[in-house]
C-alpha positions, 0 to 999 in steps of 0.5 A: 437816666438824665444827668440831673436825675442821676445827681439827685439820686446820688445826693439823696442816697448820700444824705440818707446815709448821713442820717442813718450812718450806713447803707443796707448790706454795705460796711460803709460809715458816713465818710465812706458813703460820702466818698463813694458818692463823690467817686460815682459822680466823678466816674460818671462825668457828673462832677469834675476835679478840673478848675472850679467845677469840683466845688471843692473849697481849697481854702477851707481844706487848707485852714482845717489841715493847718489847725489839725497840725497845730492841735496835734502839736499840743496833743503830742506835747502832752498839753491836754493830758496835763491840763486834765490831770491838773483840773481833776486834782484841784482841791475844790468841791464837785460844783467848782470842779465842774465849773473848771471843766466847763471853763477850760473845755470851752476856752480850749475848744474856741482856739483848738478844734473841739473834737481833739479837746474831747478826745484827749481830755476825756480819759484823763479826766475820767480817771481823775474823777474816779480816784476822787470817788466822783461820778465821771458822767456829769463831768463828761457831759459838761466836757462835751457840751462845753466843747461844743458851746465854746467852739462857737466863739471863734471861726476856728473852733470847729470845722463848720465855723471854719467853712462858714468863715472861709466861704463867706469871708467873715471878719474874725474879730467881728464874729468873735464880738457877735458870739462872745455874749451868747457863748458865755451865757450858754456856758453858765446855763450849762453849769446850772443845768448839770448842777440841777440834774445831778444834785446829790449824784456827784459821788460814786465810788468806783475802781480806778483802772490805771492806764499810761498817760502821755507825758508833758513836754513843756517845750513842745507845748510852749512852741505850739502856744507861741505859734497859736497866739501868733496865728490868732493875732494875725487873724485879728489884726491883719488881712492875710489869708487865714488859710495860708497863715494856718498852713504856714504855722503847720509848716513851722511846727513840722520843722522839728528836731525831736518830734517826727513829722510822721507822728504829727501827720498820723494825728491829723484826722484824714477821715474828716478831710475826706468827708469834707472833700467828698461833700464838696464834690457831691454838693457842688454837683447838686448845685450845678444840676439845679438842686439848690433852686429846687430847694429854694422853691420848695422852702418858698412854697412852705413859707420857710424863708431862711432870711428869718433868724428864728427859722434859720435857727430852727432849720439848722437845728433839725438838719444838724441833728439829722446829718450832723452839723458839718453836712448841714452847714455845707447844704445850707451855706449856698442858700444863705450866702446873700442874706446879711448876717446869716453866716453869723447865725448859721455858725452859732446855731449849727454849733449850739445845735450839736448838743441836742443829741449825741449824733449832732456832734462828733465831740459828743460821739468821742466822749460817749465812746471814751466813757463806754470804754472806761465802763461808764454808761453814756447812752443817748437818753442820758445825753439828751437829758442834759443836751436838750435843755442845754441846746434850747437854752443856748439857742434862746440865748443866741436869739435874745443876744442877736435881738439886743445887739 
């Protein structure tokens, strides 16, 4: 088997595994499949970890790790639980409560990774809704969709935006200005769609199952807040490398007299980091073997120019819901790196596309899993009932805003 053929076979198997979530007769999840593919390429000599041949974008890995530590600080300090308790206890109507969930989830996900926001907020919010006799499902759907939409606002809101920002060296402030209007309008659409679809269905008496919640530590939360604000200001007003700023922030947070570094590092999503590293190796070998040129030629013959914003939106949406948005972005980035403005479009569209189906975003899967654990049905049909119109409205808003700007 020729060098290119072997690489292409591994690449196809890895992405098929990403689509179906498993390989026949093997107990591998998506991360395991990607890591196994990278090992096969490295062991066979078709990829290397030496110098720049690995394909690994170290700056993206460092940025992602740094923000995982910052998010861990807020989680271990009980910030997310405290916010969720306060939202659930607001003396307002269900519609106003829904708006509060959307606003808080969107804002937090723009500054901290959306996956962590959903993981920490879902169970506390759910128990709060049940205590009030409210149906948790519309609030869970709003939480997941708002987390995805809100994370599109910045280049640190989710892993794929971090990758795009680092890979294309995008301006933090410039992207923020570009994404602000479509993100805000999309959150308003989300509010309207959930209110319409769940009209008359917000009340649902259930027995609340009490579970211990993480206590709130004001000092640890304030410490995380100061560091996060400093990092964002440095991103906005200096040209310092974002990866080193985030890494330095993580180092400061690990210097603690009361919060053990082991607890913080245990909260880091090592599975996601392994997924990134494996995909970098697999995609790097695929590019070196000429795979990208074959893809470009194929798209050109089909008349599918990614230079067209609408076609880039369409391809990103489909691919993000086949293999999830992080692998989709990794695959598309080298194809659009020379197209002006494509990075902004790819960041917004891949993030908005995550709401279409449950598998489109890890945040959706997290909320669905937590809901099922609490005995609240959250299947793909129920999600699609909200996710499809929200995604279509978001993508349309993004295209319209881009034309107007």
